[in-house]
Phi, psi and omega in degrees: 000147190265143178279133180257245188302146179296136181291351177285341182284138185266133176286169180280190183301142183301137176232078190308139176253137179299131176093353183261110179296135181301333185274354182298124181271010194282319191244091182292342182249021185294337180256006170274149169286162179302325181293316185294317186292321182288325181291321179294320178297311179303311184296320183292316178298315179300323177295326181277332183245042188301331178296342182238027188294338177281356184261002188283134164270172179292147179295139181267129184215192181237172187292153181312317182288351176260009179276358176236167175060029189250342184279101183257002171241122187231136168230113187237141174282158189228141177217135176260126177238168181306328177285347182130190180280138174247126177247121182179208181255148178276125175239110191067239176248014185247138170277119178272114184289139176228052183299329184246035184302123180287350177277334179286158174291158181301321177305311179303317176294322178293325181290319178301311186297315183296312184285314181305329184267349189238353178283149180299165173297160190299327178294337176257353184207085189281072180283131176253318180227149173241121183237122181245111176249088182065248186262006182245126179245137177234132178254117184264112183252138179277072183194164178260337188256149177292132181281175179283136188243027184290341178296334180272070181267182184295328178293322180293316183295320178303319180289321172303314181299317186294327180267004174090015176277122193254340180214139171235126181239147170249126176251109183274110189223088184297345178256012180307138181175262180287332174256132186282312187245152167238178185284324192256175174059056169254129186233117172285113185250353176203140165081211186241158190279348181226146176233180184237143177289167175308332178261017167088016178270141184282141174210165182236186181298336183255357186286136173286137170216142171298137172292160178058078183310323180295325180290318179291326176295324176302313181295317178292328174300313179296317176302311181299320179295321179288312180290324178049057182293141182232179183296338179263003186261154174249131179232126173261130181239100177274139177064057194279349180060225183273002170098023177304319176284322180300322177301318181292313183300311182294327179299329177276359177094001179286150167285111187238138175233132175248155176226130185209139186278322191280127186299314180303314183298316181300317181295321177293313177303319177298325179287314186289326182238067185301338183280346182268153167271133178233131176249144176259138177139179170291139182306322181293331181280344182260004181305313176305313181292322177301311183299318176297316175305312184295318180296323177289322179292327183291345176299321185253005183226133186247010187273215186264162170260124183233158182215134170236133179227142178218070185282167172290183185302333175293351181070199184290141170293146186302324179293326173295312179300316177299316179297316177304310182289321187242357177246296182289307178063054185295155181284320182224142182232135168241128189235108176263125185233144175250009180216114181293329180297302179288337172298313182294317175306308183289327176293324177295321174296319179291323174298322177294335179272006176102014179262137180263131172277111187269317182212148173230122182240116174284146176234127185268074178283352183229065179306148182080348176249178180268003183280144178206149176241163186228135175249126190241133176249129181228154172217156187281131173275083183284000000 
């Protein structure tokens, strides 16, 4: 996620939000008006991407009433004190409870209330993180052994069902700390292992999804219009997640291949977009397989080569950037970025390889915070 307004800038007059603890460090823009917040994000992005400041569209956002109750993916630190469990953010060495956070969805707040009031004390239940991914909840325990589970009784399960929680996992992670998850020791203790997004795509407890589905759909609509994939085209989708883009590309008849590192996301992408080819692993490690697949598909297709990338904060791997520029050579590229720093680096590399930056559109996926993302459209100067 990308850093927005400078911390040295002073906000306007305080406008306290109900349910927001004053000590919570989570929302640095909570005292800005929507207009102030959006202006600071746009100005910050333009300063970081200054060579292309004239290519910016207006920042895409949601209506003022949708700037709260939007966060449906929550990762909270947990601490058990004499007064009970505290779920929240760490400030210093203390967990600041945010059980009634106005940015979280109503379902998220209900889940926090339910678990925090009903879990066993810390000595019997060494909970470190509470992760709510939509309808899937994961409790990360700093232990190797399964705890006693009598608290998960029929009455508790009935309450889970009523608030829309479809799966509960225990993740036994004795080294939990800076890293929330590890690969092993996942135990489904209630419900089913997968749920569905509002548009019907399968996801699991570890699957990444953009916040604010309506805004993400808008970004994908814009991407689909720009790339305009057709039945003769080939489209590579790096860091494809659960396949939200792959569904669109294959629906238009394109030959599409996605690459994703996380095993659960690969399983979901394969299910969600059965017409696409999906590879698991680091993108740089899959270049030989991708190249062979492209060569095979090119025999029957005479259209364009297209590319969609949505990398993590580290941006494109150097080997991937090199392959895009000197190997694949796509006609059009859409790049969704959550880091202005690595985005600038990658755009400079692509520009040096002959690509023109056509448009940059900021997206306000994280209202009340300084985080902002950018969707960039590029094309080859043939």
